SELOBA-713169 format. One record per residue (C-alpha): x, y, z. Coordinates in steps of 0.1 Angstrom, whole numbers. Each point is the difference from the previous one (the first is absolute). Layout:
% SELOBA-713169
> X,Y,Z .
...
//
This chain:
% SELOBA-713169
> 104,158,-159 .
> -14,32,13 .
> -21,5,-31 .
> -30,-17,17 .
> 4,24,29 .
> 2,31,-22 .
> -30,-11,-21 .
> -20,-3,32 .
> 13,30,19 .
> -35,16,-1 .
> -15,-31,16 .
> 26,-1,27 .
> -4,37,8 .
> -38,-3,1 .
> 3,-30,22 .
> 23,18,24 .
> -24,29,1 .
> -33,-19,3 .
> 7,-33,18 .
> 1,4,38 .
> 32,-14,15 .
> 15,-5,-34 .
> 33,-14,13 .
> -19,-26,22 .
> -21,-9,-31 .
> 33,-6,-20 .
> 13,-21,29 .
> -30,-23,-2 .
> 8,-6,-36 .
> 36,-12,7 .
> -7,-37,2 .
> -22,-1,-31 .
> 24,21,-20 .
> 29,-23,10 .
> -19,-30,-14 .
> -13,18,-31 .
> 16,-6,-34 .
> 0,38,-5 .
> 4,16,35 .
> -3,37,-12 .
> -30,-9,-21 .
> -16,-17,30 .
> 5,31,22 .
> -12,24,-27 .
> -31,-22,-7 .
> -8,-1,37 .
> 3,38,3 .
> -24,4,-30 .
> -25,-24,15 .
> 1,17,34 .
> -5,34,-16 .
> -32,-13,-18 .
> -13,-11,35 .
> 4,35,14 .
//
């Protein structure tokens, strides 16, 4: 189960370093992730999209 997390560790660390109020950003994703078919993929995809905006 944690394979997806390990494969995307670089993205998670980059998000933590570059996205202001990273924990708040993750909190905003909670509802969408809960409804998503793949919650971890939803969160990781959202982090990647946010990083492209910065």
